[in-house]
Steps between C-alpha positions, in 0.01 A plus 500: 500500500650835404486792744615856524610685811415871544539747776356842579703681768601161645153355504566192292267274294503188289325583173350216287373545145182294541314613193443129415367441857717192561657615837403237758361725771533365850577672825769247581680548168494882512617511861786271403598712197497813716702345787840676531684180602334225311362681197564794272420748775248791473242707683237361268424335167299657219335335200448700184193369318292629207170676528265586211443864612850589629868471393539241774382373833704495821458217752702553813598247765669584833821327603296259714334371180152651565347726235544855622339839480643778279876547498620838383863415440392163350268701267790713388710194446245313293458816288876498429474129430212547253696783329803274479276234332389762246133505610484883476726797404486761778157498667288202607172407656476180703275318745606415859312355795372851599389592153639698206838677504684703250879561487767672295860382447824690444851359496545600862159471660156349504209723601205294622158652553347378828129489580328801649484509880172607666653600834738422789391369841675726755566354841685657799836334429457358144321522176342225295409481132479258206713584191426167329625329822422598861756720673567619858715816489671649810727810517809426716808695591788267416387250240858403406572345840161322540459122526227502226430127539456519878275810467316399178416134566258567794330770289466266199314246713307742722125429554416847374597385146354146516448280311736592218762694707681806376836624379682726745689817392718723714585839353725792588517839326851568355418820309223740407345241267706192572453188715700206613269193506546148627236228465409161655312317231238240559539191273878553512485509885810713515629847421545549130742740333210696365117477471325684222145514646657580840701785358184631335307483823785665684513794264124571539525481883798737484286742300220492758705490817826673406384736228712358223405591142508294181728353389639342823849353471542168677821339628482126566772252581505394140499834326290809421142544379258781446128520554294769324131563569214748503338556842126539455276723711311198636820355664562251222785480248500469118764501219719290728825373355779288632822584313840339509743250347411138406796292379553145356760329713543168324312216325525123525316172514392277783340161539152552633 
């Protein structure tokens, strides 16, 4: 079975061209392929399939092998993959688990349009919103020195977010319109180098709580992203874009 490895600011994925729909989907197989000791190693696996109304369809699986909710960096990586396969020239329209997305590709970056957000739940010490995946966002003072796994895992499994749980993001302002973001991701059950839907959620919370304007620059462990948006008068957000690099790392074959 041929596969391709892509990464977007260190968030890495196994990409499979499954337009003939022959990939043997099973949670055990996907978890084994994503395992960093006994497999290829990745934060998730993504199938590219055909769709009669779109350039392609994205089917995303978490590293634990379960089908996941929307993945922003994964979305940017599959757009780069589809471009590399010659499925479109510079702009595309595709279907993901949370509906339609559009994207544009340059040599350096992929700009992915995210779904509109109706609003943010504000709580005394955190915010909560869904940007294609559920996200807890908390402003902290020294995110670099945090033990993100120790702090994030209890949040991920907290009863407040049952039954599906949540991702946990910890953010710190590092400039007028800049954040440092670290994320504990459900499905990976660990801190990842970057989380696209988490970065998107963090930028919107930073706008509401810290007064940051679009575009917000985001520093993650794996690199830099930008989030642009329009803040609506009703508290929601539209014209929401996640922008940054998506790179092919290598390709290979594996016995499934």
